[in-house]
LUMTORDREN-765704 format. One line per 2 residues: for each residue x, y, z of C-alpha. Coordinates in Angstrom, 3 decimals. Layout:
N
X/Y/Z; ...
//
This chain:
246
7.851/-22.169/15.916; 9.641/-22.379/12.462
9.684/-19.742/10.441; 8.950/-20.571/6.550
11.113/-19.793/3.704; 10.789/-16.113/2.869
10.432/-16.929/-1.176; 7.774/-19.382/-0.012
5.419/-16.698/1.593; 6.442/-13.370/-0.811
7.152/-14.824/-4.191; 3.274/-15.806/-4.697
2.350/-12.175/-3.470; 4.688/-10.812/-6.337
4.060/-9.705/-9.963; 6.389/-8.504/-12.527
4.280/-6.449/-15.503; 6.424/-4.997/-18.356
6.599/-1.502/-18.525; 8.985/0.338/-20.538
12.121/-0.355/-22.330; 13.812/-0.417/-19.046
11.834/-0.583/-16.240; 9.090/-3.089/-14.962
6.832/-2.407/-12.341; 6.452/-5.228/-9.663
2.920/-4.888/-7.765; 3.149/-6.890/-4.349
-0.064/-7.924/-2.544; -2.486/-9.139/-1.614
-2.507/-7.009/2.218; -5.602/-7.301/4.280
-5.716/-3.718/5.941; -8.297/-2.538/8.341
-9.538/1.047/8.445; -11.311/3.160/10.425
-12.134/6.479/10.026; -14.639/8.123/12.340
-17.932/5.797/11.961; -16.469/4.567/8.779
-14.998/0.926/9.239; -13.948/-1.691/6.485
-11.081/-3.849/5.479; -9.238/-3.439/2.039
-7.015/-4.956/0.182; -3.917/-3.405/-0.155
-1.378/-3.702/-2.992; 1.796/-1.593/-3.660
4.419/-1.254/-6.643; 7.703/-0.371/-7.382
9.189/0.987/-10.686; 12.276/-1.137/-10.834
15.048/-1.889/-13.423; 14.973/-4.904/-15.581
18.030/-5.930/-14.801; 16.436/-7.723/-11.990
14.567/-9.987/-14.395; 12.794/-12.605/-11.026
11.172/-11.836/-8.062; 14.104/-13.418/-6.039
16.328/-10.825/-7.565; 13.889/-8.115/-6.589
14.003/-9.394/-3.320; 17.889/-9.251/-3.110
17.542/-6.099/-4.960; 15.516/-3.646/-2.393
18.275/-3.618/0.474; 20.143/-1.498/-1.668
17.413/0.923/-3.101; 16.893/3.430/-0.904
13.475/2.734/-1.600; 12.654/5.096/2.324
13.832/8.271/0.326; 11.164/7.205/-2.535
7.864/7.435/-2.863; 5.938/4.262/-4.066
2.034/4.180/-4.802; -0.635/2.081/-3.648
-4.325/0.260/-4.424; -6.834/-0.326/-2.429
-9.160/-3.018/-3.372; -12.762/-3.570/-2.119
-15.010/-6.068/-3.884; -14.076/-8.897/-6.081
-12.363/-6.306/-8.540; -11.063/-8.435/-10.893
-13.755/-10.586/-11.785; -17.159/-7.950/-10.785
-18.553/-6.520/-14.111; -19.135/-2.809/-12.415
-16.390/-1.484/-10.587; -15.924/2.612/-9.541
-12.292/3.480/-8.879; -10.431/6.569/-7.529
-7.136/8.124/-9.261; -5.870/9.960/-6.292
-2.956/11.979/-6.127; -1.223/12.281/-3.006
-1.938/15.108/-1.141; 0.958/15.725/2.055
-1.049/18.702/3.847; -4.539/17.454/2.589
-4.588/13.668/3.522; -1.851/13.868/6.147
-2.462/16.935/8.098; -6.316/17.270/6.927
-5.241/21.171/5.302; -8.541/22.993/4.003
-6.856/24.901/1.511; -7.807/22.174/-0.695
-10.524/19.239/-0.762; -7.940/16.517/-1.034
-8.537/14.751/2.257; -12.354/15.127/1.341
-11.931/13.301/-1.621; -9.921/10.636/-0.492
-12.635/9.588/2.309; -15.642/10.133/0.445
-14.018/7.499/-2.373; -13.582/5.243/-0.094
-17.288/5.333/1.241; -18.346/5.097/-2.049
-16.720/2.197/-3.403; -17.539/0.295/-0.196
-21.127/1.457/-0.811; -21.139/0.299/-4.162
-20.037/-2.875/-3.340; -16.270/-3.604/-5.466
-13.863/-1.087/-6.314; -10.211/0.456/-6.021
-8.205/3.603/-4.971; -5.277/4.457/-6.924
-2.808/6.464/-4.119; -0.303/7.888/-6.634
2.395/9.113/-4.621; 4.644/10.534/-7.152
1.552/13.635/-7.955; 1.981/15.894/-5.077
1.025/19.489/-5.987; -0.350/17.885/-9.617
3.474/16.603/-10.144; 5.347/19.589/-8.558
6.762/17.470/-5.408; 5.990/18.416/-1.888
8.979/21.026/-1.551; 8.098/22.857/-4.926
4.342/22.595/-3.738; 5.638/24.724/-0.423
6.507/27.510/-2.767; 3.696/27.351/-4.660
1.640/27.625/-1.582; 3.971/30.900/-0.485
2.876/32.745/-3.762; -1.045/32.054/-3.050
-0.537/33.387/-0.334; 0.020/36.531/-1.865
-2.544/36.328/-4.282; -1.810/33.909/-6.545
-3.827/31.131/-8.009; -2.936/27.503/-7.945
-2.445/27.516/-11.851; -0.725/30.825/-11.486
1.570/29.593/-9.157; 2.740/26.688/-10.621
3.163/28.298/-13.847; 5.430/31.333/-11.777
7.594/28.108/-10.460; 8.136/27.097/-14.025
6.107/24.235/-14.339; 3.056/23.551/-16.421
-0.549/23.701/-14.637; -0.434/19.948/-14.464
2.195/17.501/-15.008; 0.586/14.219/-13.539
1.482/10.834/-15.563; -0.925/8.028/-15.276
1.201/5.406/-17.285; 2.169/3.521/-14.171
-1.264/3.684/-12.418; -3.123/2.425/-15.917
-0.298/-0.366/-16.054; -1.243/-1.916/-12.788
-5.201/-1.582/-13.462; -4.861/-3.639/-16.486
-2.975/-5.919/-14.361; -5.576/-6.297/-11.783
-8.777/-6.401/-14.355; -9.669/-6.113/-17.883
-13.229/-4.467/-17.723; -14.177/-1.005/-18.040
-14.031/0.954/-14.777; -16.430/4.081/-13.773
-14.042/6.783/-12.657; -14.486/9.136/-9.576
-13.349/12.042/-10.552; -14.111/15.738/-11.946
-10.793/15.862/-13.660; -11.029/15.686/-17.681
-7.204/14.683/-18.190; -7.752/11.758/-15.722
-10.667/10.576/-18.388; -9.140/10.848/-21.100
-6.545/9.048/-20.019; -8.335/5.699/-19.427
-10.244/6.216/-21.940; -7.127/6.160/-24.399
-6.519/2.613/-22.993; -10.131/1.513/-23.595
-10.756/1.168/-20.045; -13.440/3.783/-19.098
-17.082/3.082/-18.906; -19.464/5.656/-20.671
-20.388/7.392/-17.338; -17.989/8.932/-14.400
-19.115/9.967/-11.218; -18.405/13.440/-9.792
-17.272/14.199/-6.805; -17.814/17.708/-5.097
-17.779/18.585/-1.876; -15.876/19.519/1.281
-16.387/23.175/0.581; -14.794/25.745/3.018
-13.926/29.716/2.815; -10.367/28.646/2.543
-10.719/26.360/-0.534; -12.949/28.422/-2.288
-11.224/30.030/-4.596; -8.833/26.948/-4.840
-12.207/24.713/-5.910; -13.196/27.615/-8.375
-10.094/27.877/-9.882; -10.333/24.242/-10.705
-13.562/24.658/-12.785; -12.327/28.536/-14.202
-8.885/27.248/-15.635; -8.309/23.210/-14.975
-11.190/22.397/-17.144; -13.199/20.539/-14.181
-16.296/19.367/-14.926; -18.974/20.323/-12.712
-22.026/17.929/-12.820; -22.420/14.088/-14.123
-22.097/13.862/-17.832; -21.159/11.600/-20.754
-17.813/10.968/-21.645; -17.396/11.982/-25.666
//
C-alpha cells in the first residue's frame, strides 16, 4: 500500500499560535482517544501542544525541528475534549496540574487522581467540555524531584505550604498563560471551570473566559490526605462551596 506523504497527513492537524516575543505554541490534534477507567468508558478528542522558538515559523519547519528537540526529556501538556467544544454555548473545563504520584500511581497523599477522573466523568455527563492536563505543574510548579523533597519534609510534620517554602519556593508557582492561549484557540465563548482554586478562577477571569459560576470538586477524602486538604482551605484559600465569582 502506498503511504500518503506525511505533510499531507499532518499539516492540517497542526495549528501555530503566537505566544510570546520569541515563542509560538504549536497545537496538534484532534486524535481519537478511547478511555477506560473501571466501568467508565468514553472517547475523548486528544490535543497536545509544544512551546517552540519562533525561528521555526512554519509547520514544515516545526516538523523538521522536532527530531533535534529532545522532546522525550521535556514535558508537553494535553487537552482532552468532549462534545462540540468550539460551538456549544455551555462547556465546562478543568485545568488539571500533573500529579505523577496521584494520577499515575494512585497515591492517596493528595486528591489529584480523584479530581482528574471525576472531572472526566463530569464533562461526559455534561455533554461538552475539556480537560487541560498541564505537564509543567508538578508539585504546584516545583517539579517532581523537588516534590519528593517536599514529601520528605511532610513526613516530618511540615504541611504542603511549609514544605514548599522551606525549599525556597512560593506556595504556588503555577502559570496558566500557555493553557489559556490554547483555550482561546479552541473556543471563544466563556466556560465554567471545575475547581476549588481561586488562582485558576482569577486567571480565566482576567482573560474574559470565565462564566459567572464555577463548579467545586471535593471528594476522595482519606485519612492520609485529610491534612493536605485542610491545608488547601486554610492556607491556600481553596473554596469550599459553590459561589458566584465577583
